[in-house]
N, C-alpha and C positions, 0 to 999 in steps of 0.2 A: 360486728357491731350489735350489741342488744337493744332493747327497746329504750331502756333507761339512757343510755349514751345518745341515742338518735334525738329523745325528748329532750334531752339537756342542750345539744347542738342546735337544734331549731329554736329552743327558748333563748340562747345566746344570740342566733341569727336574728330573731325578732326585736329584742333588745337591740341590738346594733343599728339594725335597718330603720329602727322609729328614731333612733338619733341621728338619721341622714349621714351615718358614718361609713363608707363602703371602705372598709380595711382591706387588706389581702385576704386574711381569714375570712370575712364576710363574704367578699367576692367568690371566694371558693365553695361557700356553702351554697350561694346563689347561683353559680353555674351548676352546680349538682341539680339544683332544684328546679330550673329553668335552662333546660340543656342545649338551645339554641340562640345565637346570636340577638335574634329577633325577640325571642322571649325574655332574654336578659334586658333588654332594652325598655321592654314593655314595665319589666317589674322596676326598672331604674325609674322610670317616668312615674310609676304609680307611687314612689316614695315623696313625690314632689307635689303631685297632683292626683289626689284620689279618685279622680274620674278618667285617668288615663287609659287604664285597661276596657272599660266600657267605651270610651271613645274610639280606640284602636277596633273594636269588635264592630261597631257600627259602622266604621268605615269600610268594612268587607264587604262586597257584592256577594260573593261564596264565603261560607265560614270555614275555610282552610286556606292554608298558604302552600306552596310547594316551592323547595329551595335546593339549589344543586350542592351537593357535597363534594368539597374542594379534595378530600383525600380519596373519593372513590368515584369515578365518572359513570359508573354503571348504576348507581343508586340515587336517590333523592331524598329528602327529608319532608314529609307532610306533617303540619301541625293542623290540628284541628281544634275549633274553638266554640264554646256553648254558653249561652247565659244562664244562670242559674236563678233560684230566689231564697228568701228565708227558710223555705220548706225543703229544699233540696237535700237529699241525702246524698246520692251519688248520680253522675251521668256516665253513660257507657255508648261506645261508637261501635257499631257492627259494618261489617266489609272489607275486602282487601286480604292481605296474606294473614292475618290473626284471625283464624276462624271464630275464637271464642270472644273476640272483641277486645276494645281497649277501655281501660277505665280512666275517666278526667280527673285531673288535680286543679284545685282552686288556685288563682293567682291571688297572692296576699293582699287583705284588705279590698278586695271586691268581690263581685257576684260572678266574674268571668271565669271560665273554667278551660283546660286544655288538655290535649294528650298527644304524643308524638309517635310516628311511625315512619321507618326507614323501607323505603320500597324499591323495586327494581325502577329503572329510567324509563322501561317501555311499559310499564304498568299501567292500567286503564281497569276502573271499578266504580260503581255504584256503592253509597254508604248510607247509614242512617244514624240517627243519633236518638237517645230515649233517655229522660230524665226520670229518676227514682224520688219520688217524695215521702217524707215523714211528717204527719201533722198529728197535734195531741186531739183525743176525743173529748169533746166537752161535758164535764161532769163526771171524766172518770179519772182514776190516779192510776199512773204507771200503764196507761192503754194507749198506744197511737196506732194511727190508721197509714198504711202504705199504700202507695198506688204508683203506677207507672204511667207517663205521656209521651208519646212520639212527637219530637220536638222539630226534627230538621232531615232534610234529605238533601245528596249532591253527589256528585260525582268527581273522582279523582282522575286526571289524564296527565301521565309523566309525559317529560319533553319528547321522549323518542317511542311514544307509544305508535303502532303502526297504522294509524287512521287511515282511512280508504278516502281515495280522492274521488270515488263515484258515489259518494252520499249528497252533493251538493249541486242544484240545476246549473247550467251555464246557458247563457242568453242565446248561443248559436245552436243548441239541441235541440231538435222538434222533440214535442211531447205527445204521448199518446192520449187515450180517451177511454173513459170507465163506461161499463155497460151494466147495470144492475138487473138480474133476474131473481125469481124464485123457483124452485124446483119442487115439485110433489114426490117427495121422497118415499118409495115402498119399502127401502131399508131401514129408514130414520124412522118412520112413522109419522112423519110430520113435513110441512114447508120449509125449506131450507132457501136461504139468501145465498146468493153467489153473486161475485162481483168479478168481473173480467176487464182486465187492461188491456186493450189495442195499442201496439206501437202506432206512431206516426206511418201516413203514407200505406195503409195495408192492402196488400195484393194478393188477392183470391188465387193468383196463379203459382205464389209462392208457399212452399210447404213450411210451416212455422214450427219451430220449438216450442214446448209448452212447460210452464211451471205451475205446478199445483201447490198453493201455499195456504198451509193449516195458519191458525191463528190470524186469519185475515184483516180481522178488524185492526189488529197492530201493524200488519206489514204493509198495509193500503194507505200508509199516513203521507203528510206531505213532509218535506224537509225542516219546516217550522212548525211543527205539529204542537211542542211541548217541551219543557225543560228537559236536557240532554239525559238526566238520571230517570226519565219516566220511560214507560214500555211501549215503544214505537221504533219502526223502522220504515224508512222511504224507499220500499221495493220499487214504485212506478218510477222514480228519478233515478234509481241505479240501474234499472232496464235501460231507460233510455240512453244514460250514458254508456253502457257497454255495448249497447248496438250502435252507437253513433261512433263510438272510439275502434269498432270492429275487434271488439274483445270475443263477443258472441254473435251469432246470426239472428236475424229476426225471431222474436220471442213474445208469445203471448203469456199472459199470466191469469190465474184463476184463483181468488182469493175466497177461502172457505172459511166464513164467520164461526165462532163459537155461539151456542146456542144453549142456554140452561146449564147442566152440569158439565164442565170441561173435562174431567177425569171420565166420567160414564160416555162422553162423546169419543174422546181420543184413544182410549185404552179398550178398543171394543172390535169386532168383526165388523158389525154392521156399517161401522165407519169406512172400513176399507172396501166393502161392497158398494157402498154409496159413491166413492170416489171412483171408482174401476169401471162399475158397472150400470153408472147414471149419469155422474158427471162428467167424465171423459167422453162416452159417446154424444152426448149433448154438444159438447165442445167441437166435436168433431163432425157433427151436422151444420155447425153453423161459421165454422171456420176451416182453413185448409191447413190440417195438423201433420206433420211428419209422420209416417207409419212406423218408422224405427223405434222400438220402445225405449232405446237408450236418448232419444230426444225428448222423452215425457221425464221430466223430474218432478218427484213428489218432495216437498221441503216444510219443514217445521222445528221449532225450538223446544226443549224441555219435554213435556208430555206430548207435543206433537212432534218431536224427534222420534219418540216412539212410535207414534201414529205413520209417521214417513216410512220408517222401517218395516213394519207391521204390513202397510199397504201394499208395498213392492214384494214383500215376502209373498204374501197371498195372491199377486196377479202380477208376477213377474213377465207373463206373456204378454202385457199392454205396457206395463211401467217398468222402464229398466235404468232408472237412475233415482239415488236417494240423496238428498242434503240434508244433513241433520246437525243441529247445533245444541250442543248441552243436552243431549238426548237423556231423558230419564229413563234407563234401562233396568232399573232396580225391582220393576214390576214382576210378580212372580206368576208361575203355574196354577198353583192352587189356591190363589185370590187371599192368601192370609196375608196380614200386615207384615210388612218388610221393611223393618227400621231404615231408613235410607241412607245414615251415615255410614253403618257397616253392616251389609245386608247379609241376613242369614241364611237366604236362599238365593238359589241361582236365578238371575232374572230370565224372563220366559222367552224375550226376544233374543236374547243370546243362546239359549236353549235350542230355540227354534232353529237359528241358523247353523248351530254345531250338528246339530242330529240330520239336517235335510241335505239332500244332494245339491249339487251345485247349482244355481240358478243365474241366469244371464243378466245380472245385477252388478253396476258399478256404483261407488259410495264416496262421497266426501263428508267427513266428521270434522267437526271441531269442539273445543271445550275449554273453558278457562280453567286455569291451575287454582284459582281460589273457589271453585265450585266444589265443596267439599261436603255441604249440608244434604246434598243429595245423591252421594255417592257416585258423582258424575265422571269424575277423572278417572277412578279405577276401573268403572263398568264401560266406560268408553273405550279405554285402552284394553280391556278384555275383550271386547267384540272386534276391534280393530285388529286383535291378533288372531282370534279365530277366524275371520274372514280373509285375512293374509294368508294363512295356513291352509285354508279351503281354496285359494286359489283366485280369489276376487280382487279385482282392482281398487285399491283403497287410498284416497288422499286423505290425510290425517294431519290436524294442526292442532296444536296447544299453545296457550298465549296466558300471559300475567294479568287475568282478568278474573269477574264472575260470571254470574248468572243472571245475565241482565240484557237489554236491548242496546245499553251502550255498548257491549262488544259485538253482538249479534249485528248491529246495523252495518259494522265495520268489516264483518267477516264474510257476509253473505255473498259479496262480489266474488271473492275467493273461491266460492263452492260452485257458482255458476260458471266461472271462467274453467275451473277444472273439470266440469261435466259436462259443457255445453261450448267451451272455447274454441274458436276458429283454428288456432295453431295448436298442434299437440305438443309441441316443447314451448312453455311458457317464456314470454319476453323477458329480458334482464331488467330487474327493478321492479316487476310485477309482485304485489304482495301476496304470492301465493306460494307455499311451503312446499316443497316436491314431497313426495311419498316417503312416510317415516321419517322425515325432518323434524325435529321435536325443539321447541323453542323452551329453555329451561332457565330458571333463575341462577344467576352466577354467584357462587358461594364465594365469600370473603376467607383468604386463607387466615 
């Protein structure tokens, strides 16, 4: 259908709707323009009440709705809504399976816009909405000013998303305590804040597991820290629940916060030395920590996932477990810019493990399938395969999600159980995928 035919169809459509005559031909066009029953009803209501679309938008606590698909139980339809203005040129959504984003369409005779996305029913991801405006420049002819404004953040959670039961507090579960300290670091050349979480009823006679968590300011959150799309994970609550339910043994957590330049901190040898040669000995002086290196886990997401990999690589004699969530593994050996969508060079952490002799380290690696902007899916699969070929034990899990704490807060318990679990074989129903089990989107035939 050429542009002229489309124009004529829409013109006829507008004329018919203005006459409030929903003929079969009119309805066919409307169903194509507004492809869900909800959108079609909004359009119908808008013909009788020019505030109907706005009233529907204002009624939404979250600016999207998730609806089941009767024809396919494995997918759901997400409809996103946004409010524009007289200056709106277009509106874009980013997040989820459509890497380059979705463009909104305007509901007729309103300033409400929408776009539709079909996703797997087990998907979960954060998203954002940007408005692009176009305004005339006063005193100028044929000159307009364009700008972009971020107008909304949200999170989509499908009805079958594998949410963890361990992220919420329970009244009968004892809670631990925080102890804040400052270490004068020779390797970092500055004072560094560390926060230690000690579980309830600490017993000096017991040798505790240790988790060293990068991005500590985000992972030391409480379960009601902020809206779910924001960057926080309630690791203390998760630890309390896992210990109480006997999924892992008694475990202490050291949270290492970012200070200054996050990339400079985390993609560096000095951070690995700070953790292994200063933080770890200090913790062992103050608490009874298990002497088995595999009971010491270094953990982190994104760049901090790289830092976890690198710390264990350089100090496997004292740190024997790595928990990496969406690790940024595209950083290179030559320090040149490595465009992260399609890396030109081999990531240096991959190269390190590929070229080195076997080290006594075990791994839990997870990544969201929508995490494409940092080459995370490809590079994490590559590292998984390299490690497996060299004989390492690797638990690998991928899911229908993106690069955010929305996923990380729900998958970190999987990693802790895989690395520190009391039972070698995970109990039925526990949301941990066994080695090499891969969760993928089911394609429609």
